[in-house]
GURO-94486 format. One line per field, with one value per atom (N, C-alpha, C): residue number from 0; chain; atom name; x, y, z. Coordinates in Angstrom, 2 decimals. Example, Ala and Ser with C-alpha at 12.3 -4.5 7.8 and 13.67 -1.06 7.14 Angstrom:
2
num = c(0	0	0	1	1	1)
cadena = c(A	A	A	A	A	A)
atomo = c(N	CA	C	N	CA	C)
xx = c(13.19	12.30	13.20	12.85	13.67	12.90)
yy = c(-5.69	-4.50	-3.30	-2.25	-1.06	0.03)
zz = c(7.80	7.80	7.80	7.08	7.14	7.87)
REM end
This chain:
238
num = c(0	0	0	1	1	1	2	2	2	3	3	3	4	4	4	5	5	5	6	6	6	7	7	7	8	8	8	9	9	9	10	10	10	11	11	11	12	12	12	13	13	13	14	14	14	15	15	15	16	16	16	17	17	17	18	18	18	19	19	19	20	20	20	21	21	21	22	22	22	23	23	23	24	24	24	25	25	25	26	26	26	27	27	27	28	28	28	29	29	29	30	30	30	31	31	31	32	32	32	33	33	33	34	34	34	35	35	35	36	36	36	37	37	37	38	38	38	39	39	39	40	40	40	41	41	41	42	42	42	43	43	43	44	44	44	45	45	45	46	46	46	47	47	47	48	48	48	49	49	49	50	50	50	51	51	51	52	52	52	53	53	53	54	54	54	55	55	55	56	56	56	57	57	57	58	58	58	59	59	59	60	60	60	61	61	61	62	62	62	63	63	63	64	64	64	65	65	65	66	66	66	67	67	67	68	68	68	69	69	69	70	70	70	71	71	71	72	72	72	73	73	73	74	74	74	75	75	75	76	76	76	77	77	77	78	78	78	79	79	79	80	80	80	81	81	81	82	82	82	83	83	83	84	84	84	85	85	85	86	86	86	87	87	87	88	88	88	89	89	89	90	90	90	91	91	91	92	92	92	93	93	93	94	94	94	95	95	95	96	96	96	97	97	97	98	98	98	99	99	99	100	100	100	101	101	101	102	102	102	103	103	103	104	104	104	105	105	105	106	106	106	107	107	107	108	108	108	109	109	109	110	110	110	111	111	111	112	112	112	113	113	113	114	114	114	115	115	115	116	116	116	117	117	117	118	118	118	119	119	119	120	120	120	121	121	121	122	122	122	123	123	123	124	124	124	125	125	125	126	126	126	127	127	127	128	128	128	129	129	129	130	130	130	131	131	131	132	132	132	133	133	133	134	134	134	135	135	135	136	136	136	137	137	137	138	138	138	139	139	139	140	140	140	141	141	141	142	142	142	143	143	143	144	144	144	145	145	145	146	146	146	147	147	147	148	148	148	149	149	149	150	150	150	151	151	151	152	152	152	153	153	153	154	154	154	155	155	155	156	156	156	157	157	157	158	158	158	159	159	159	160	160	160	161	161	161	162	162	162	163	163	163	164	164	164	165	165	165	166	166	166	167	167	167	168	168	168	169	169	169	170	170	170	171	171	171	172	172	172	173	173	173	174	174	174	175	175	175	176	176	176	177	177	177	178	178	178	179	179	179	180	180	180	181	181	181	182	182	182	183	183	183	184	184	184	185	185	185	186	186	186	187	187	187	188	188	188	189	189	189	190	190	190	191	191	191	192	192	192	193	193	193	194	194	194	195	195	195	196	196	196	197	197	197	198	198	198	199	199	199	200	200	200	201	201	201	202	202	202	203	203	203	204	204	204	205	205	205	206	206	206	207	207	207	208	208	208	209	209	209	210	210	210	211	211	211	212	212	212	213	213	213	214	214	214	215	215	215	216	216	216	217	217	217	218	218	218	219	219	219	220	220	220	221	221	221	222	222	222	223	223	223	224	224	224	225	225	225	226	226	226	227	227	227	228	228	228	229	229	229	230	230	230	231	231	231	232	232	232	233	233	233	234	234	234	235	235	235	236	236	236	237	237	237)
cadena = c(A	A	A	A	A	A	A	A	A	A	A	A	A	A	A	A	A	A	A	A	A	A	A	A	A	A	A	A	A	A	A	A	A	A	A	A	A	A	A	A	A	A	A	A	A	A	A	A	A	A	A	A	A	A	A	A	A	A	A	A	A	A	A	A	A	A	A	A	A	A	A	A	A	A	A	A	A	A	A	A	A	A	A	A	A	A	A	A	A	A	A	A	A	A	A	A	A	A	A	A	A	A	A	A	A	A	A	A	A	A	A	A	A	A	A	A	A	A	A	A	A	A	A	A	A	A	A	A	A	A	A	A	A	A	A	A	A	A	A	A	A	A	A	A	A	A	A	A	A	A	A	A	A	A	A	A	A	A	A	A	A	A	A	A	A	A	A	A	A	A	A	A	A	A	A	A	A	A	A	A	A	A	A	A	A	A	A	A	A	A	A	A	A	A	A	A	A	A	A	A	A	A	A	A	A	A	A	A	A	A	A	A	A	A	A	A	A	A	A	A	A	A	A	A	A	A	A	A	A	A	A	A	A	A	A	A	A	A	A	A	A	A	A	A	A	A	A	A	A	A	A	A	A	A	A	A	A	A	A	A	A	A	A	A	A	A	A	A	A	A	A	A	A	A	A	A	A	A	A	A	A	A	A	A	A	A	A	A	A	A	A	A	A	A	A	A	A	A	A	A	A	A	A	A	A	A	A	A	A	A	A	A	A	A	A	A	A	A	A	A	A	A	A	A	A	A	A	A	A	A	A	A	A	A	A	A	A	A	A	A	A	A	A	A	A	A	A	A	A	A	A	A	A	A	A	A	A	A	A	A	A	A	A	A	A	A	A	A	A	A	A	A	A	A	A	A	A	A	A	A	A	A	A	A	A	A	A	A	A	A	A	A	A	A	A	A	A	A	A	A	A	A	A	A	A	A	A	A	A	A	A	A	A	A	A	A	A	A	A	A	A	A	A	A	A	A	A	A	A	A	A	A	A	A	A	A	A	A	A	A	A	A	A	A	A	A	A	A	A	A	A	A	A	A	A	A	A	A	A	A	A	A	A	A	A	A	A	A	A	A	A	A	A	A	A	A	A	A	A	A	A	A	A	A	A	A	A	A	A	A	A	A	A	A	A	A	A	A	A	A	A	A	A	A	A	A	A	A	A	A	A	A	A	A	A	A	A	A	A	A	A	A	A	A	A	A	A	A	A	A	A	A	A	A	A	A	A	A	A	A	A	A	A	A	A	A	A	A	A	A	A	A	A	A	A	A	A	A	A	A	A	A	A	A	A	A	A	A	A	A	A	A	A	A	A	A	A	A	A	A	A	A	A	A	A	A	A	A	A	A	A	A	A	A	A	A	A	A	A	A	A	A	A	A	A	A	A	A	A	A	A	A	A	A	A	A	A	A	A	A	A	A	A	A	A	A	A	A	A	A	A	A	A	A	A	A	A	A	A	A	A	A	A	A	A	A	A	A	A	A	A	A	A	A	A	A	A	A	A	A	A	A	A	A	A	A	A	A	A	A	A	A	A	A	A	A	A	A	A	A	A	A	A	A	A	A	A	A	A	A	A	A	A	A	A	A	A	A	A	A	A	A	A	A	A	A	A	A	A	A	A	A	A	A)
atomo = c(N	CA	C	N	CA	C	N	CA	C	N	CA	C	N	CA	C	N	CA	C	N	CA	C	N	CA	C	N	CA	C	N	CA	C	N	CA	C	N	CA	C	N	CA	C	N	CA	C	N	CA	C	N	CA	C	N	CA	C	N	CA	C	N	CA	C	N	CA	C	N	CA	C	N	CA	C	N	CA	C	N	CA	C	N	CA	C	N	CA	C	N	CA	C	N	CA	C	N	CA	C	N	CA	C	N	CA	C	N	CA	C	N	CA	C	N	CA	C	N	CA	C	N	CA	C	N	CA	C	N	CA	C	N	CA	C	N	CA	C	N	CA	C	N	CA	C	N	CA	C	N	CA	C	N	CA	C	N	CA	C	N	CA	C	N	CA	C	N	CA	C	N	CA	C	N	CA	C	N	CA	C	N	CA	C	N	CA	C	N	CA	C	N	CA	C	N	CA	C	N	CA	C	N	CA	C	N	CA	C	N	CA	C	N	CA	C	N	CA	C	N	CA	C	N	CA	C	N	CA	C	N	CA	C	N	CA	C	N	CA	C	N	CA	C	N	CA	C	N	CA	C	N	CA	C	N	CA	C	N	CA	C	N	CA	C	N	CA	C	N	CA	C	N	CA	C	N	CA	C	N	CA	C	N	CA	C	N	CA	C	N	CA	C	N	CA	C	N	CA	C	N	CA	C	N	CA	C	N	CA	C	N	CA	C	N	CA	C	N	CA	C	N	CA	C	N	CA	C	N	CA	C	N	CA	C	N	CA	C	N	CA	C	N	CA	C	N	CA	C	N	CA	C	N	CA	C	N	CA	C	N	CA	C	N	CA	C	N	CA	C	N	CA	C	N	CA	C	N	CA	C	N	CA	C	N	CA	C	N	CA	C	N	CA	C	N	CA	C	N	CA	C	N	CA	C	N	CA	C	N	CA	C	N	CA	C	N	CA	C	N	CA	C	N	CA	C	N	CA	C	N	CA	C	N	CA	C	N	CA	C	N	CA	C	N	CA	C	N	CA	C	N	CA	C	N	CA	C	N	CA	C	N	CA	C	N	CA	C	N	CA	C	N	CA	C	N	CA	C	N	CA	C	N	CA	C	N	CA	C	N	CA	C	N	CA	C	N	CA	C	N	CA	C	N	CA	C	N	CA	C	N	CA	C	N	CA	C	N	CA	C	N	CA	C	N	CA	C	N	CA	C	N	CA	C	N	CA	C	N	CA	C	N	CA	C	N	CA	C	N	CA	C	N	CA	C	N	CA	C	N	CA	C	N	CA	C	N	CA	C	N	CA	C	N	CA	C	N	CA	C	N	CA	C	N	CA	C	N	CA	C	N	CA	C	N	CA	C	N	CA	C	N	CA	C	N	CA	C	N	CA	C	N	CA	C	N	CA	C	N	CA	C	N	CA	C	N	CA	C	N	CA	C	N	CA	C	N	CA	C	N	CA	C	N	CA	C	N	CA	C	N	CA	C	N	CA	C	N	CA	C	N	CA	C	N	CA	C	N	CA	C	N	CA	C	N	CA	C	N	CA	C	N	CA	C	N	CA	C	N	CA	C	N	CA	C	N	CA	C	N	CA	C	N	CA	C	N	CA	C	N	CA	C	N	CA	C	N	CA	C	N	CA	C	N	CA	C	N	CA	C	N	CA	C	N	CA	C	N	CA	C	N	CA	C	N	CA	C	N	CA	C	N	CA	C	N	CA	C	N	CA	C	N	CA	C	N	CA	C	N	CA	C	N	CA	C	N	CA	C	N	CA	C	N	CA	C	N	CA	C	N	CA	C	N	CA	C	N	CA	C	N	CA	C	N	CA	C	N	CA	C	N	CA	C	N	CA	C	N	CA	C	N	CA	C	N	CA	C	N	CA	C)
xx = c(144.75	144.83	143.29	143.15	141.76	141.82	140.44	139.89	140.57	140.76	141.83	142.91	143.70	145.19	145.24	144.08	143.88	143.92	143.01	142.45	144.01	144.47	145.73	146.91	146.98	147.81	147.29	146.10	145.36	145.75	145.63	145.85	147.30	148.19	149.82	149.95	149.59	149.66	149.17	148.03	147.26	148.12	148.68	149.46	150.78	151.02	152.18	152.08	150.65	150.29	149.99	149.97	149.33	150.43	150.35	151.74	151.57	152.57	153.02	152.94	152.48	152.62	152.38	152.47	152.49	151.93	151.16	150.21	151.18	151.26	151.86	150.79	151.26	150.11	150.90	149.98	150.82	150.20	150.78	150.40	148.98	148.82	147.85	147.13	145.59	145.23	144.99	144.61	144.24	145.50	145.08	146.27	146.77	145.85	146.22	145.41	145.71	144.80	145.09	143.89	143.90	142.99	143.54	142.86	142.91	141.27	141.13	140.54	140.97	140.01	139.06	137.62	136.40	135.77	135.11	133.96	132.92	131.93	130.61	129.65	129.27	128.68	129.69	130.84	131.91	133.22	134.13	135.45	136.11	136.93	137.60	138.57	138.48	139.30	139.73	140.40	140.55	139.91	138.87	137.61	136.84	135.59	134.37	133.17	132.05	130.74	130.91	130.22	130.46	131.96	132.86	134.13	134.44	135.31	135.77	136.83	136.87	137.97	137.14	137.72	137.20	138.37	138.07	139.31	138.86	139.74	139.26	140.14	139.72	140.75	140.37	141.58	141.59	141.50	140.88	140.73	141.32	141.34	141.90	140.90	141.22	140.38	139.26	138.08	136.98	136.90	136.16	136.25	135.78	135.35	134.58	135.35	136.69	137.40	137.59	136.53	136.57	137.81	137.67	138.23	137.23	137.46	136.54	137.26	136.56	136.64	135.79	136.31	135.63	135.91	134.77	134.68	134.13	134.89	134.51	134.44	133.23	133.18	133.48	134.41	134.24	133.99	133.02	132.40	133.25	133.44	134.06	133.10	133.64	132.81	131.76	131.89	130.93	131.96	131.27	132.08	132.43	131.54	131.80	131.93	132.63	132.60	130.99	130.84	129.64	129.98	128.89	129.00	130.00	130.93	131.77	130.94	131.09	130.23	131.51	130.93	131.87	131.30	131.92	131.47	132.60	132.14	133.18	132.99	134.42	134.60	135.16	134.63	134.93	136.30	136.70	138.07	137.67	136.49	135.70	135.29	135.19	134.45	133.08	132.63	131.10	131.35	130.19	130.29	128.85	129.49	128.21	128.28	127.34	127.13	126.13	126.68	125.84	125.42	125.83	125.95	125.32	123.99	123.47	124.37	124.04	122.71	122.87	123.56	124.06	124.16	125.09	125.24	126.13	126.18	127.37	126.87	128.19	127.96	127.97	127.80	127.96	129.57	130.26	131.82	132.24	131.72	132.30	131.67	130.36	130.01	130.95	131.81	132.70	133.99	134.60	136.01	135.71	134.87	134.96	135.05	134.12	134.32	135.96	136.48	137.78	138.88	138.52	139.75	139.60	138.90	138.65	140.03	140.91	141.96	142.18	141.14	141.27	140.45	139.98	139.26	139.96	141.61	142.07	142.85	142.52	143.38	143.35	142.30	142.57	143.25	144.14	144.90	146.12	146.62	147.58	148.90	150.30	151.51	151.29	150.87	151.19	149.76	148.82	147.89	146.79	146.68	145.72	144.54	144.45	143.41	142.14	141.09	139.93	138.95	138.30	137.82	136.48	135.62	134.38	134.34	133.82	133.37	131.56	131.56	130.00	130.10	129.42	129.23	128.00	127.82	126.95	127.24	126.37	126.53	125.28	125.35	124.17	124.39	123.79	123.96	122.67	122.50	121.44	122.07	122.19	123.22	122.41	123.12	122.66	122.13	121.38	120.93	122.36	121.66	122.77	123.34	123.31	123.66	122.54	121.40	120.01	119.02	118.69	117.63	116.80	117.76	116.95	117.69	117.61	117.99	117.62	118.29	118.09	117.23	117.34	116.42	117.66	117.73	118.85	118.26	119.28	119.11	120.33	119.77	121.25	121.26	122.24	122.65	123.40	122.87	123.70	124.70	125.77	126.68	127.31	127.13	127.76	128.69	130.07	130.89	131.84	132.54	133.31	134.56	135.92	136.71	137.85	138.55	139.27	140.65	141.88	143.12	143.38	143.86	144.33	146.03	146.69	148.24	148.50	149.91	150.34	150.00	149.96	149.62	150.95	151.01	152.34	152.82	153.88	154.79	154.57	153.53	153.46	153.39	154.40	154.31	153.91	154.48	153.76	152.24	151.49	149.97	149.38	148.68	147.66	146.59	145.71	144.53	143.67	142.17	141.64	139.89	139.10	138.09	136.88	135.80	134.89	133.68	132.81	131.41	130.43	129.22	128.16	126.96	126.43	125.26	125.25	124.25	123.81	122.40	121.94	120.68	119.95	118.93	118.19	117.85	118.12	117.03	115.98	114.74	113.58	113.48	112.45	112.30	111.50	111.61	111.24	112.44	113.16	114.25	114.74	115.32	115.72	117.46	117.67	118.98	119.73	121.21	121.81	123.04	123.26	124.22	125.68	126.76	128.04	129.25	129.66	131.22	131.99	133.61	134.34	135.74	136.72	137.99	138.89	139.47	140.40	141.68	142.33	144.05	144.49	145.05	145.31	146.81	147.22	148.45	148.96	149.21	149.63	150.48	151.44	152.41	151.92	151.11	150.46	149.02	148.61	147.05	146.19	146.11	145.10	144.56	143.47	143.22	143.72	144.43	145.06	144.09	143.35	142.24	141.05	140.28	138.51	137.83	137.21	136.50	135.00	134.11	132.95	131.73	130.59	129.51	128.30	127.27	126.22	124.63	124.30	122.86	121.72	120.95	119.57	118.45	118.19	117.03	116.12	114.78	114.21	114.41	114.68	114.94	114.35	114.74	113.86	113.65	114.78	114.73	115.17	115.53	116.47	117.80	118.13	119.63	119.47	119.76	119.50	121.04	122.15	123.22	124.12	124.97	125.60	127.14	127.89	129.44	130.36	131.12	132.18	133.51	134.40	135.78	136.33	137.59	138.51	139.66	140.66	142.13	142.82	143.75	144.49	145.58	145.61	146.16	147.15	146.84	147.50	147.45	148.61	148.61	149.44	149.11	149.82	151.14	150.86	151.92	153.32	152.80	153.45	154.48)
yy = c(127.40	128.94	129.33	130.67	131.35	132.29	132.51	133.19	134.70	135.30	136.62	136.17	135.30	134.78	134.45	133.85	133.57	134.87	135.68	136.88	137.65	138.00	138.71	138.09	137.02	136.28	136.71	136.81	136.81	138.73	139.24	140.69	141.36	140.41	140.60	140.46	139.35	139.32	140.19	140.62	141.77	143.36	143.29	144.57	144.60	143.60	143.86	144.78	145.05	145.64	147.11	147.33	149.02	149.95	150.96	151.92	152.28	153.17	153.91	155.37	156.34	157.68	158.50	159.70	160.65	162.02	162.70	163.73	165.23	165.57	167.15	168.06	169.21	170.34	170.72	170.68	171.39	172.79	173.38	174.75	174.96	173.77	173.42	172.32	172.35	170.87	170.21	169.14	168.63	168.38	168.29	168.07	166.75	165.85	164.44	163.44	162.60	161.89	160.10	159.59	158.08	157.41	156.09	155.69	154.19	153.63	152.34	151.48	150.11	149.08	148.79	148.38	147.99	146.78	146.27	144.91	145.46	145.48	145.76	144.43	143.88	142.48	141.53	141.49	140.47	140.78	139.87	140.32	141.58	142.39	143.31	142.67	143.51	142.97	143.83	143.43	144.79	144.59	143.47	143.69	142.50	142.66	141.88	142.30	141.77	142.73	142.97	143.94	144.51	145.24	145.31	145.64	147.35	147.60	149.05	149.66	150.90	151.83	152.94	153.62	154.57	155.59	156.69	158.09	159.01	159.19	160.33	161.45	162.33	163.53	164.46	164.68	165.34	166.86	167.85	168.98	170.20	169.99	170.92	171.50	172.10	172.63	173.20	173.07	174.10	175.25	176.20	177.19	176.90	176.09	175.62	174.36	174.11	173.32	171.82	171.42	169.98	170.20	169.26	169.24	168.68	169.18	168.84	167.81	166.83	165.37	165.34	164.66	164.18	162.83	162.26	160.64	160.53	159.69	159.36	157.74	157.17	155.86	155.51	154.54	154.12	152.59	152.19	150.73	149.97	148.89	147.89	147.83	147.89	147.60	148.86	149.92	151.04	151.95	152.67	153.73	155.05	155.52	156.63	156.61	157.19	157.12	158.07	157.23	158.04	159.56	160.40	161.70	161.86	162.65	163.15	163.53	163.18	163.62	164.29	165.61	166.43	166.66	166.35	166.20	166.98	167.51	167.72	166.44	166.44	165.41	165.72	165.70	166.41	165.53	165.86	165.36	164.13	164.13	162.72	161.66	162.35	161.24	161.69	162.72	163.02	163.58	163.48	163.75	164.40	165.60	166.49	166.56	166.29	166.78	167.67	168.75	169.92	170.65	170.28	170.51	169.36	170.08	168.61	168.18	166.62	166.16	165.21	165.94	165.69	164.23	163.53	162.06	161.61	160.37	159.72	158.08	157.20	156.19	155.04	153.91	152.82	152.95	152.79	152.86	154.42	155.33	156.43	156.62	155.92	155.98	154.79	153.99	153.28	154.09	154.58	155.59	156.79	157.38	159.12	159.32	158.54	158.90	158.61	157.61	157.06	157.90	159.20	160.23	161.19	160.95	162.43	162.34	163.24	163.32	162.81	162.68	162.21	161.01	160.31	159.25	158.03	157.97	156.47	157.25	158.46	159.17	158.10	157.30	156.65	155.33	155.36	154.13	154.37	153.31	153.63	153.26	153.29	153.07	151.45	150.80	149.24	148.74	149.49	149.12	148.18	148.48	147.50	148.19	149.05	150.03	149.88	150.24	150.28	151.77	152.04	153.54	153.56	154.52	154.72	155.89	155.87	156.98	156.89	158.33	158.69	160.01	159.99	160.90	160.74	161.80	161.74	161.99	161.20	161.58	161.82	163.20	163.85	163.80	163.18	162.84	161.96	162.15	161.02	159.68	158.93	157.69	156.85	156.41	155.84	154.25	153.93	152.42	151.36	150.51	149.48	149.83	151.17	151.52	151.75	152.26	152.93	152.12	152.83	152.27	153.90	154.82	156.14	156.89	156.84	157.46	158.81	159.94	161.33	161.72	161.06	161.60	162.10	163.55	163.71	163.40	162.71	162.28	162.26	162.32	162.18	160.80	160.27	159.27	159.01	158.68	158.59	157.37	157.28	156.47	156.21	155.00	154.85	153.37	153.71	152.73	152.38	151.14	150.57	150.27	150.68	150.21	149.46	148.21	147.74	147.50	148.04	147.64	146.23	145.29	143.97	144.10	144.93	145.15	145.13	144.98	145.27	143.96	143.80	142.67	142.07	140.64	139.68	140.12	140.14	139.76	141.54	142.38	143.70	144.47	144.67	145.48	147.17	147.48	148.93	149.10	148.13	148.30	147.50	148.29	147.83	147.26	146.19	145.57	145.96	146.74	147.19	146.59	146.10	145.81	146.72	147.12	148.20	147.39	147.85	147.49	148.35	148.50	149.36	149.44	150.73	150.99	152.31	152.01	153.51	153.32	154.60	154.91	156.13	155.84	157.09	158.09	159.01	159.98	160.89	160.72	161.21	159.80	160.21	159.09	157.89	156.76	155.58	154.88	155.71	155.27	153.79	153.64	152.42	152.56	151.08	151.00	149.91	150.01	149.12	148.53	147.35	146.81	146.49	147.04	147.30	146.40	145.49	145.20	145.08	145.94	145.96	145.50	145.20	145.05	146.09	146.95	147.99	147.83	147.71	147.61	148.99	149.96	151.11	151.21	152.27	152.61	154.01	153.96	154.89	155.97	155.26	156.37	157.47	156.60	157.64	157.94	157.85	158.26	157.66	156.82	156.49	154.67	154.19	153.13	152.30	151.17	150.46	149.44	148.83	147.82	147.81	147.75	147.83	146.57	145.72	144.88	145.07	145.53	145.85	145.32	144.94	144.06	144.97	145.34	146.38	145.38	144.85	144.06	145.18	145.17	146.19	145.67	146.53	146.36	147.57	147.28	145.68	145.37	143.97	143.24	143.53	144.02	144.35	143.44	142.34	141.18	140.20	139.17	137.96	138.66	139.47	140.23	141.15	140.88	142.07	142.60	141.81	142.33	143.02	144.05	144.52	144.50	144.07	143.94	144.78	145.49	146.46	146.08	145.97	145.73	146.74	147.29	148.26	148.01	148.05	148.29	149.54	149.95	151.07	150.67	151.21	150.95	151.86	153.43	154.43	155.16	155.98	157.16	158.36	159.34	160.45	161.15	160.54	160.85	159.86	158.65	157.32	157.05)
zz = c(97.07	96.90	96.85	97.66	98.12	96.64	96.50	95.31	95.05	96.29	95.89	95.62	96.21	95.54	94.02	93.88	92.25	91.38	91.94	91.28	91.21	92.19	92.08	91.25	90.82	90.12	88.69	88.17	87.01	86.91	87.94	87.73	87.38	88.14	87.99	86.51	85.94	84.20	83.59	83.97	83.13	83.25	84.48	84.51	83.67	83.12	82.12	80.97	80.83	79.80	80.05	81.35	81.72	81.98	81.36	81.21	82.88	82.90	84.35	83.84	84.80	84.58	85.68	85.40	86.54	86.04	86.91	86.32	86.31	85.36	85.19	84.20	84.52	83.48	82.47	81.37	80.08	79.71	78.76	78.48	77.42	76.79	75.87	76.12	75.52	75.69	76.95	77.01	78.56	79.30	80.70	81.54	81.32	81.27	81.07	80.25	79.45	78.44	78.92	79.13	79.55	78.42	78.04	77.24	77.90	78.09	78.68	77.52	77.43	76.99	77.98	77.42	78.19	77.69	78.62	78.27	79.20	78.30	79.01	78.77	79.96	80.01	79.14	79.18	78.67	78.95	79.12	79.68	78.83	79.10	78.42	77.36	76.33	75.23	74.17	73.18	72.27	70.97	70.96	70.05	70.45	69.71	69.96	70.55	70.34	70.79	72.40	72.44	73.94	74.27	73.72	74.02	73.31	73.55	73.03	73.61	73.37	73.92	74.89	75.93	76.32	76.64	75.84	75.88	77.08	78.00	78.96	79.13	78.82	78.99	80.31	81.19	82.19	81.59	81.84	81.11	82.17	83.58	83.98	85.01	86.19	87.36	86.87	87.66	87.60	88.69	88.49	89.42	90.80	91.10	92.41	93.16	92.52	93.20	92.76	91.86	91.06	89.73	88.91	87.66	86.67	85.42	84.18	83.68	83.40	82.86	81.42	80.51	79.20	79.19	78.57	78.27	77.06	76.00	75.02	74.69	74.34	74.23	72.37	72.11	70.99	70.89	70.57	70.63	69.34	69.52	68.81	67.53	66.35	65.16	64.67	65.38	64.68	64.32	63.32	62.61	63.25	64.37	64.72	66.32	67.04	68.51	68.88	70.09	70.79	71.24	71.64	71.86	73.38	73.02	74.25	75.56	76.81	77.72	78.69	79.04	79.76	81.29	82.47	83.53	84.60	85.76	86.52	87.84	88.28	89.18	90.29	91.50	92.70	93.43	94.66	95.24	95.60	96.16	97.00	96.00	94.72	93.99	93.10	93.92	93.41	91.90	91.26	89.33	89.07	88.84	88.41	86.75	86.12	84.52	84.10	84.29	84.25	82.84	81.87	80.31	79.66	79.02	78.24	77.36	77.00	77.59	78.82	79.85	81.30	81.35	80.59	80.13	80.81	81.26	81.62	80.68	80.24	79.90	81.09	81.01	81.98	82.30	81.31	81.51	82.11	81.75	82.57	84.00	84.44	85.61	86.54	85.89	86.77	87.10	85.70	86.16	86.49	86.22	86.60	88.13	88.93	90.57	90.95	90.25	90.80	90.26	89.77	89.23	90.35	90.97	92.22	92.96	93.55	93.92	95.14	96.00	97.38	97.42	96.33	96.37	97.31	96.92	97.58	98.72	99.22	100.34	101.41	101.77	103.06	102.87	101.67	101.49	102.37	103.24	104.08	103.17	103.77	102.99	102.81	103.60	103.36	102.45	102.33	101.07	101.68	102.99	103.76	104.84	104.32	105.30	104.92	105.48	105.10	105.24	104.28	104.49	103.67	103.90	103.22	102.28	101.31	100.39	100.11	100.41	100.17	99.24	98.21	97.49	96.20	95.48	94.76	93.06	92.53	91.03	90.45	89.91	89.07	87.64	86.82	85.36	85.27	83.50	83.11	82.63	83.44	83.12	81.96	80.94	79.67	80.00	79.25	79.28	79.67	80.23	80.60	82.06	82.39	84.02	84.84	84.35	85.12	84.46	82.95	82.21	82.09	82.56	82.53	81.39	80.17	79.20	79.08	79.35	79.26	80.25	81.29	82.35	83.85	83.93	84.85	86.43	87.03	88.22	89.17	90.52	91.62	91.99	92.17	92.42	93.95	94.97	96.18	96.31	96.59	96.50	97.83	98.27	99.66	99.31	99.50	99.23	100.36	100.84	101.61	100.55	101.18	100.12	101.18	100.75	101.70	100.89	101.21	100.57	100.84	99.95	99.97	99.95	99.94	99.71	98.22	98.34	97.01	96.04	95.01	93.92	93.81	94.12	94.19	92.61	92.71	91.13	90.48	91.45	90.76	91.80	92.70	94.11	93.77	92.82	92.60	92.64	92.15	92.45	93.64	94.09	95.23	94.72	95.31	95.13	96.09	95.61	96.52	96.28	97.10	96.99	97.30	96.66	96.84	96.80	97.67	97.66	98.46	97.96	98.69	97.66	97.62	97.02	96.26	94.93	94.38	94.52	95.09	95.15	94.49	93.73	92.88	93.88	93.95	94.57	93.71	94.07	93.31	92.30	91.46	90.30	91.17	90.70	91.39	92.37	92.59	93.64	93.37	92.08	91.87	92.48	92.68	93.45	92.93	92.87	92.62	93.56	93.71	94.69	93.70	94.43	93.57	94.28	93.63	94.03	93.10	93.56	92.39	92.99	92.03	92.38	91.34	92.28	91.86	91.88	90.83	90.88	90.42	91.63	91.79	91.87	90.99	91.04	91.82	93.00	93.77	93.59	92.62	91.89	90.99	90.05	88.87	89.35	90.46	91.22	89.91	89.43	88.29	88.65	88.46	88.47	87.25	87.50	86.02	85.62	86.50	86.17	87.14	86.39	87.61	86.67	87.88	87.20	88.50	87.76	88.63	88.21	89.07	89.08	89.74	88.99	89.62	89.27	90.38	90.38	90.84	89.92	90.12	90.92	91.83	92.52	92.34	92.13	91.96	90.67	90.41	89.38	87.91	87.13	85.66	84.88	85.16	84.15	84.68	83.74	83.84	83.70	82.77	82.59	83.77	85.23	86.29	86.47	86.14	86.61	85.28	85.50	84.57	85.01	84.04	84.66	83.68	84.43	83.59	84.06	82.57	82.99	82.33	83.10	82.12	82.54	81.66	81.94	80.93	81.81	81.28	80.39	79.11	77.90	77.38	77.56	77.39	78.10	78.61	79.67	78.97	78.82	78.18	79.11	80.16	81.04	81.52	80.61	81.21	79.79)
REM end
């Protein structure tokens, strides 16, 4: 069995805990609320060092055509959540954090672009197409993602996505491989190479599972790679 086939079996098992959902608009409160378990430089889990929960609220449309999204990190074994970051997410995946502290956590950097309403538009009915996504993220990315805490930069993201078809034993979901680069504009022109496996729900229009690795260039230390894993555990519309 090849590595992709083995990964698909693992994904299919994990999907048993992923809720289904569909987006609707409510009269008050966020349009939709998603909760992901995450693992930062450790496998995703409900507890343990480097793990936690990410609460994402889709707040509604912005005046210029994007949508406002907030994210809050709840790291395991901490008394309080970290500050909530609110940014605008555009259809193709671009993210702009225009309010102080202009921040994104490493977990939010993984999830926010994937919430763009056209991000997966290149996926065909069989789930086997290939397409590109080029977009910008303007934010102060917190340590662990870039090392530039508190500094507002624009990151140019150039990604190729390839659909691998329905996940065995979980045909509702499609496995997508993503690879590319994040390049800092200005500053020291830091760069990161990125590879990710995305399990996407084309009915609910949200990623169910993401496993991502970022390798930083130039190398900052012997700990040169960040890994981020997230799994959807709650959907207000599911």
